N, C-alpha and C positions, 0 to 999 in steps of 0.2 A: 327888456328886463321885466321879469315877472313881478307883479304887484304882490306885496307881502300880506295885503288885506283881503283881496278878492281872487287873486290868482290869475288875473288878466295878463296876457303876455305883451300888451302894448302900454307904453308909458312915454311921456315926453319930458325932456330935460328942461327944467325951469332955470337952473343956475349951475355954473361950473366954476370951481376955484382950485388952484394948485395949492398944495401944502407948502410950508415955508422952505423945506428942503428940496422941493421940486420933484419928489419921488412918487407922490400920490395926487390924484385928482379927486376931489369931492364933488359929487353931482346930486343936486336936489331934483327929484323926479315927481311927476304927477301922473297918476293912473288915468288913462283916458276913459275907463269904464266907471269907476266909483269916485274919482276925483280926489282921493286921499293922496297925501304926499309922503315920500320916504327918501332916505339918503342912501346913496351907494358910493363906494370907493373903488377907484381904478388904480391898479399898480402894475408894473412890469413883472411878468413871471420869468424867473430865472431858472435855468436847468441846474440841478444840483451837480456840483463838481466833486469828484473824489480825488484825493491825493494818494498816490501810490508811494508808500514808504520804501526805503532801501531793503527792508526785510520781506517785501512783497505784500504786506498788509495794506489795507485801504481805510481811509477815514475821510469824513466830510471836510471840505476846504473851509478853513476858519481864518478869516483875515485878521482877527484879534491876536492869533498866535504870531503872525508876522509882525504886527504892530508892537507886541510885547518884546520880541527879539530885537527889533530896530531901536526901540526906546532903551533897552538894556545896553546895546552897543553904543548908543549916543550919550549914555550917562556921563555927566560931568564934562561934556563937550559943549562948545558954543553953537549948538544946533537948535534953532527955535522949533517949537511944537508944530507950527503951521507947515514947516518944511518936511517934518516927519509925516504929518498927515497927507501931504501931497505925494510923497514917496510911496506910502502905503496905498493910496488911491490909484496911483499909476500902476502899481503891481496888480492890484485887483482888476483894473481895466484890461491889462495884458492877459491875465488868466482867463477872464470871461470872454475877451475878444478872440482867444485862440479857438473858440467853438469846440473844444475837446471836452469830453465827459470825464476824462481822467487826465491828470497831470502828475509828473513825478516830483517828489520832494526835491530831488536834485535840480530840476529845472526852476522850481520856485526859489531855491537857494541861490542859484546863479543870477536870477532876476534881481533879488535883493542885493547881492554883492555888487552887481553892475551899477545899481542906483546909489548904493552907499559909497562906492568909489568916487562918484562925482560929487557927493554931498560932503563927506568928511573921511579923510584917509585913515585916521585913527579908529573911527567907528567901523570902517571897512575891515581893518586888520582884526579888531576885536570880534566882529561877526564871523570873519573867515576862520579865526582860530577855533571857534566853537564848531562851526559848520563843517570844516574840513578836519576837525580833530587833530590839531597840531600836537605832535608828540614831544617835541623838544625845541630848544632855542634855534637850532639851525633851520628848522622849518619856518619859524618866525622871520629870521634874517633873510631867507630866500624870498619870502613874500614881500618884505620891505624893499629888498633890492629890485624886485620886479616893479614895484610902485615907483621907486626912484628912477629907474631906467625909463619908464613910461613918461614920467614928468619931464625928464631931461630931453626926451625925444620931442616933446610938445613945444619946447622953447626954441 
């Protein structure tokens, strides 16, 4: 690490500490030439991921959009916030672990619905109704029948 005071390219680490969230490491360094100390921060570099929308446009992946949609689907449901946070974090990990530079909005929607199905069936139907643009009551009923059939098959 280059010294900010004299430009020397050699420094030694005096102290290292992780941040509270574990995402950053703070390092106190000392220049081997001038002896002055300075602080550096180390974080994981992530590759930006683009979401390919159904109309072909692309936009940056924004986990807050997913969280907002999940919160809206879970509104007035007995779903604690920590479970929503875990669901959102799981989806974020799946997206970044795919190692793709682009991911379709359809794939993200399917990941969300898969997680919501296990979390809360009513929230799942709410999300699916917006995501799949349910046009009428028969579409709702078909989705509910599918859920009921899956639950009866589990027993």
